[in-house]
C-alpha positions in Angstrom: 110.1 140.4 80.4 108.8 137.1 81.9 109.4 134.0 79.8 106.5 132.1 78.4 105.7 129.4 80.9 104.9 126.9 78.1 108.2 127.4 76.5 110.1 127.0 79.8 108.1 123.8 80.6 108.6 122.5 77.1 112.4 123.0 77.4 112.5 121.1 80.7 110.5 118.2 79.4 112.2 117.8 76.0 115.6 117.8 77.7 114.8 114.4 79.2 115.8 111.2 77.4 113.5 109.9 74.6 110.8 112.5 75.3 108.3 113.6 72.7 105.6 116.2 72.6 102.2 116.1 71.0 98.7 117.4 71.7 96.5 115.3 73.9 93.0 116.5 74.9 93.9 119.8 73.2 96.9 120.5 75.4 100.7 120.1 74.9 101.6 116.8 76.5 105.0 115.1 77.0 105.5 111.4 76.6 108.4 109.0 77.3 109.0 106.9 74.2 105.9 108.3 72.7 103.5 106.4 74.9 103.8 107.1 78.7 102.5 110.6 79.7 104.5 112.3 82.4 103.5 116.0 82.0 100.4 117.7 80.6 100.0 121.5 80.2 96.9 123.0 81.7 96.0 126.2 79.9 92.7 126.9 81.6 91.8 123.4 80.5 88.0 122.9 80.3 87.5 126.4 81.5 89.4 125.9 84.8 90.6 129.0 86.6 94.3 128.2 86.4 97.4 128.0 84.1 99.6 125.2 85.1 100.5 121.6 84.4 99.7 118.2 85.6 102.4 115.6 86.3 103.0 112.1 87.5 104.3 112.1 91.1 105.9 109.5 93.3 103.6 107.9 95.9 102.7 110.3 98.7 104.1 113.4 97.0 100.7 114.8 96.0 99.4 114.9 99.6 102.6 116.4 101.0 102.8 119.2 98.5 99.0 119.9 98.6 99.3 120.2 102.4 102.4 122.3 102.2 101.2 124.9 99.7 97.6 124.7 98.4 98.0 128.0 96.6 100.6 126.5 94.2 99.6 122.9 94.1 96.3 121.2 93.3 94.7 117.8 92.7 94.1 117.7 88.9 90.9 116.3 87.5 90.9 112.9 85.8 94.3 111.8 87.1 94.5 113.3 90.6 93.0 110.1 92.1 96.1 108.3 90.8 98.4 110.6 92.7 99.2 113.0 89.9 100.0 116.6 91.0 98.8 119.9 89.6 101.2 122.8 89.6 100.1 126.4 89.1 102.1 128.6 86.7 100.0 131.7 87.2 101.5 132.4 90.6 105.2 133.1 91.5 107.0 130.1 90.0 110.2 128.6 91.3 111.6 127.1 88.1 114.3 125.1 89.9 111.4 123.4 91.8 109.5 122.9 88.6 112.5 121.2 87.0 112.7 118.8 90.0 109.0 118.0 89.7 109.3 117.4 86.0 112.2 115.1 86.5 110.4 113.3 89.3 107.4 112.8 87.0 109.7 111.4 84.3 111.3 109.0 86.8 107.8 107.9 87.9 106.9 106.6 84.4 110.1 106.0 82.5 111.8 102.6 82.2 114.7 102.0 84.5 117.3 102.2 81.6 116.2 105.8 80.8 116.1 106.8 84.5 119.7 105.5 84.7 120.6 107.5 81.7 119.1 110.6 83.2 120.9 110.0 86.5 124.2 109.6 84.7 124.0 113.1 83.4 125.8 116.0 85.1 123.3 118.0 87.3 121.8 120.8 85.2 121.2 122.9 88.4 124.7 122.6 89.8 126.5 125.9 89.2 
């Protein structure tokens, strides 16, 4: 049985230093130190046609990923003009890639000390 995408996304986000979750605009949203949003769930938000999430992205990443795979990635409303990336979860999902995108989003908004703390951890994907 397929895992609930919200629970998988939640686990990835909450594993990062000083991350909290609360509802924002009716959707589960993850914050660094309770104030800087880095990921927001998109459960057919405002009657959209997709299940996914929106995340902060490093400069240029949005365009590269949109060009590479427009079936999986999209420009989210409201924050897309700031370079945020939309990621679909209602298609085949590469959870290792999602984990990297979530960490990149975190790195984009987190203070340097927390990024250093994250980078000092052993790699979660190294097996």
